[in-house]
matplotlib code that plots the C-alpha trace (Angstrom):
import matplotlib.pyplot as plt

x = [0.0, 1.4, 2.2, 0.0, 1.5, 2.7, 0.9, 2.9, 3.9, 1.6, 2.8, 3.2, 5.0, 8.7, 10.9, 13.5, 15.9, 16.1, 18.6, 20.2, 19.2, 21.6, 21.6, 22.4, 18.9, 17.4, 14.5, 12.4, 10.0, 7.4, 6.3, 3.4, 4.8, 2.7, 3.6, 1.9, 0.7, -1.2, -0.7, 2.0, 1.2, 3.6, 2.6, 5.2, 4.6, 6.5, 8.7, 8.2, 8.8, 6.5, 3.4, 2.2, -0.4, 1.6, 3.9, 1.2, -0.9, 1.8, 1.9, -1.9, -2.0, -0.2, -3.3, -5.5, -6.7, -5.0, -6.5, -4.4, -3.5, -2.0, 1.6, 1.7, 4.8, 4.7, 7.4, 5.9, 8.7, 10.8, 12.4, 13.4, 15.7, 12.8, 10.5, 13.1, 13.4, 9.8, 11.1, 10.2, 13.8, 16.4, 19.6, 21.4, 18.5, 17.2, 13.5, 13.3, 10.1, 12.0, 15.0, 13.6, 14.9, 11.8, 12.2, 14.6, 15.5, 18.7, 17.1, 15.0, 16.2, 19.6, 22.8, 21.9, 18.9, 18.3, 21.4, 20.0, 20.2, 16.5, 15.6, 17.8, 16.3, 12.8, 13.8, 15.1, 11.8, 9.2, 9.9, 9.1, 5.4, 2.2, 1.0, 2.6, 0.7, 2.5, 0.9, 1.2, -0.5, -2.3, -3.8, -7.0, -7.1, -6.3, -4.8, -4.0, -0.7, -0.2, -2.0, -2.8, -6.4, -8.5, -10.8, -8.2, -8.3, -12.1, -12.4, -10.2, -12.1, -15.5, -14.4, -12.7, -14.3, -11.0, -11.6, -10.1, -7.7, -6.6, -3.3, -1.1, 2.7, 5.5, 9.0, 11.3, 8.3, 8.3, 4.8, 5.7, 9.0, 7.4, 4.5, 6.2, 9.8, 9.7, 6.3, 4.7, 1.1, 1.1, -1.3, -0.9, -3.0, -2.9, -4.7, -6.7, -5.0, -1.8, -3.9, -3.3, -6.2, -7.3, -10.4, -8.4, -6.5, -9.8, -11.0, -7.9, -7.6, -11.1, -9.7, -7.0, -9.5, -11.6, -8.4, -7.9, -11.4, -10.9, -7.8, -10.0]
y = [0.0, 3.5, 5.6, 8.6, 12.0, 13.9, 17.1, 20.2, 21.8, 24.7, 28.1, 28.4, 25.1, 25.2, 22.4, 21.0, 18.2, 16.1, 13.6, 11.9, 8.2, 5.3, 5.7, 9.4, 10.7, 13.7, 13.2, 16.3, 17.3, 19.9, 22.1, 24.5, 26.6, 28.5, 31.4, 29.9, 26.4, 24.5, 21.1, 19.7, 16.9, 14.8, 12.5, 10.0, 8.3, 6.2, 4.2, 1.2, 2.2, -0.5, 1.0, 3.0, 5.3, 6.4, 8.9, 10.6, 10.7, 12.5, 15.2, 15.3, 16.2, 19.4, 20.8, 20.2, 23.2, 23.0, 24.8, 27.8, 26.3, 23.1, 23.0, 20.3, 18.5, 15.9, 13.5, 12.3, 9.8, 8.5, 5.9, 7.6, 4.6, 2.2, 4.6, 4.9, 1.1, 0.2, -1.7, -2.2, -1.8, 1.0, 0.7, -1.4, -3.9, -2.8, -2.8, 0.6, -0.3, -3.1, -0.9, 1.1, 0.2, -1.5, -5.3, -5.1, -8.4, -9.1, -10.7, -7.9, -4.5, -2.9, -4.2, -2.7, -1.0, 2.4, 2.3, 3.5, 7.2, 7.3, 5.8, 8.2, 11.2, 10.1, 9.4, 12.9, 14.6, 12.4, 13.6, 17.2, 16.6, 15.8, 13.1, 11.1, 9.3, 6.5, 5.6, 2.2, -0.2, -2.7, -4.2, -2.0, -0.8, 2.1, 1.8, 3.9, 2.6, 2.1, 4.7, 6.9, 8.3, 5.8, 8.6, 9.7, 6.3, 6.2, 9.5, 8.3, 5.0, 6.7, 8.8, 6.1, 2.8, 1.3, -0.9, 0.1, -2.6, -2.7, -3.7, -3.3, -3.6, -4.5, -5.5, -2.7, -0.7, 3.1, 3.3, 1.0, 2.8, 6.2, 5.3, 2.8, 4.1, 7.8, 8.2, 10.2, 9.4, 7.5, 6.2, 3.6, 3.9, 0.9, 1.8, -1.0, -2.9, -2.1, -0.1, 3.6, 5.6, 9.3, 8.2, 6.4, 9.6, 11.4, 8.9, 8.9, 12.7, 12.7, 10.6, 13.1, 15.9, 13.9, 13.5, 17.3, 17.8, 15.2, 17.0, 20.0]
z = [0.0, -0.9, 2.1, 2.9, 2.4, 5.4, 6.3, 6.4, 9.7, 10.4, 11.5, 15.3, 15.9, 16.9, 15.5, 17.8, 16.8, 19.9, 18.6, 15.6, 15.0, 15.0, 11.2, 11.3, 10.7, 12.6, 15.0, 15.1, 17.9, 17.2, 20.2, 20.5, 23.3, 25.8, 28.1, 31.1, 30.4, 33.1, 31.3, 29.2, 26.7, 24.6, 21.8, 20.4, 17.1, 14.6, 17.0, 14.7, 11.1, 9.7, 11.3, 8.3, 9.9, 12.9, 11.3, 9.1, 12.3, 14.1, 11.4, 11.2, 14.9, 14.2, 12.5, 15.6, 17.6, 20.9, 23.9, 25.0, 28.4, 27.0, 25.8, 23.3, 21.9, 19.2, 17.9, 14.6, 13.8, 16.7, 14.5, 11.2, 10.3, 10.5, 8.6, 5.8, 5.5, 6.3, 9.2, 12.8, 13.8, 13.6, 11.5, 14.2, 14.2, 17.6, 18.5, 20.2, 22.0, 23.7, 24.6, 27.5, 31.0, 32.4, 32.5, 29.6, 27.9, 25.9, 22.9, 21.3, 22.5, 22.0, 23.6, 27.0, 28.6, 27.1, 25.0, 21.6, 20.8, 19.9, 23.3, 25.2, 23.4, 24.4, 27.9, 28.1, 27.2, 28.8, 32.4, 31.3, 30.7, 32.5, 30.1, 27.3, 24.6, 22.7, 19.3, 17.7, 15.3, 14.9, 18.0, 18.3, 21.9, 24.1, 27.6, 30.6, 31.9, 35.6, 37.7, 34.7, 34.8, 32.8, 31.8, 29.3, 27.6, 27.9, 26.1, 23.2, 23.1, 22.9, 20.0, 18.0, 18.9, 20.1, 23.2, 26.5, 27.7, 31.3, 32.9, 29.9, 30.2, 27.8, 28.7, 27.4, 26.3, 26.3, 27.7, 30.6, 31.3, 31.2, 33.6, 35.9, 36.1, 35.1, 37.0, 34.1, 33.4, 30.1, 27.5, 24.8, 21.6, 19.3, 16.1, 14.5, 11.6, 9.6, 7.1, 6.5, 5.0, 5.3, 7.1, 9.7, 10.3, 10.8, 13.3, 15.4, 15.3, 16.8, 19.6, 20.2, 20.3, 22.8, 25.0, 24.9, 26.1, 28.9, 30.0, 30.5]

ax = plt.figure().add_subplot(projection="3d")
ax.plot(x, y, z, "-o")
ax.set_aspect("equal")
plt.show()
């Protein structure tokens, strides 16, 4: 299936290169900065380069109307090596969502917990926010990780039809590390199927809008 085009970055978003991937590719973060935010939200997409909706979805979110009190940051493509190669892995063969230092295992992450530059970059920005949303495909659920307010997951679920799944953890997973080690409320969105269509973008963007409303 041909990939969806990536939406342009609207005026008002600041681009910050948070790291260079293992393969030498830049990893941009886009931030909608506020003078006096009361809530800081981070969305991380494209950590697996073979999940074809996640990166276009990250760029689509930049067109969403964000309430003035929410400072929003988005990483549309956390694994540019994988995205370039249509691969789950980065250029070293590491699965970045098994590389985080929470129940890390030696057979599917990097060579050591949190050793990949992409992982280290994400670990550096997660503690700065009040909620982080990790976006994946294709398992068709949304989950509040650890003690995260389940109302956030329920809001996304109501808007998209994704089921709410309780008690989700993943060894070496970013969402498990962020909630259970870094102590930052975290949500995992698993978009249904490995498809990538404009209508799927619309549906999941509605989920994001519902989350913004739930934040209040």
